[in-house]
N, C-alpha and C positions, 0 to 999 in steps of 0.2 A: 413233632407235636402234631400237626396237619401235613403230613407228606404229601397228599393228594393236592394240596392247596399250596405248596411251598414255591413262591414265586421270587426267590432270592434275586436282587439285581445283578444283571449280567456283567455291569462294570463296576468302576470304582462305587463304593457305598453311597447311594443317594441319601441326602439330608433331609429331615422332616422335622418341623417346628410344631409341637402339640401345645394347644393353649385351652386348658379347660379349668374351670374354678373347683372342680370337683376331684380331689387329691386321689381318691380310689381309680378312678378313670383313667385319669393323667399316668399313674403308675403302672396299671395294668397294660395301657396301651403302648407305653413307653417300652416296657419289658419286653411284650410280644413282638413289636416291631424291630426291636435291636436284635432279638432272637433270629428274627428273619433277615438280617443282614444290612439293616438300615441304620445310619446314624441319626440319633434323635436328640432333639432338645425338647425340654417340656418346662412349662411354667404355668402358674394360676392367674396372671394378672395379664390383660392385654396390653398395658403399658410398659411392662417389663418385656413382653413378647416383642413389641415393636424395637426396643433397645436391642435385644439378642439378634433380630434379624438385621438391624442396621450393622452390627458388628461382623455378622457372619452373612457375607456376600454370596455364598454358595448353597443356601437353602434352596431344594427343589420344590418343597410342599408344606404349606401351612395347613394344618388340621385344627380348627377351631370351634369351640361350643358356640351356638348362636347366642345363648342367653347366660349373660355373666352380671356380676354387680358393676355398676358404674359405667360399663360400657358393652357394646353388644358386638359379637363376632363379625357381625357384618360391616360394622364401623372400623374395626382392625383390618378385615380383609381390604376394604377400600383403600385405607392408608398404606398398606404394604403393597397393593398393586400399583398404586401411584409412583411409588418408589421403584418398582420392579414389574413392567407389564406383562412379562412372561411367566410370572409367578403362578403356580397351581396352588388352587384352594378347594379344600373339603370342608364344607361345615356340617357338623354334628348338632344334633338336638332332641332334648327329650320334651320339648313343649311344642305345641301346635304352632306350625309356621302358616301364615296368611298366603293365600295365592299370590298378592301383590310381591310379598316378599321371596317367595318361590321364582316368580317371574324376573324380580333383579338378579337373583341368582344366576339363572340360566342364560339372563342378556350377558352376563359377565364370563360366562363359560365355566362357573363354579359348579362343583359337585356338591350333593346332599345325601347325608346319611342319617335317618332316623335313630334315635336311641329307644329303647335297647336294641343293640346289635351284637352280633357274636364276632368273634376275633376273626374267623374265616371271611365274613361279609365285610369286615374293615380291611383285611387284607387284600381280598379282592377288588375292593374299591381304588385302595392305595396302588395296586398292581395296575390296574387299568388307567389310572392316571398317570403314574410314572412311566409304565413300560406299555403303551399303547400297541406298539407293534408286535409286541411278543405273542399274542395270540394269532396275529395274523401270520407270523413266521411260523409258527407250530402248525397252523392249519395248512400252509404251503406244504410244508415237510410231509405232513400226514398224506396229502394228495398225491404226491409224488411217487 
């Protein structure tokens, strides 16, 4: 699909939980990431996402929409990080995010990707979060 941006995981498939109330974004994102070799769980409800997370203790990354009915992605991220502090978080949003909210995300070490994004942009963010040393290793190999 995007061979120049193919960042398939180098070890057993990494697991990603996608939480977005937009079924089209959720489905497209899931299909794309599965095609790239990731194991993906997806749902449209933050409460359901918390249940999935509690049952699947090996989720590596949560990609959550910032603004959803009844509960924000930030609230969900805080809850899941309290359960597992090492969890990686990527917040996606099509609404304007305040500087205070951006600061909160940065303090926690969470990444942010504004909507609309391209699938290669999403894959690049996911790769940078889950495989941060891969680019370094590639650079070292090229320099040798």
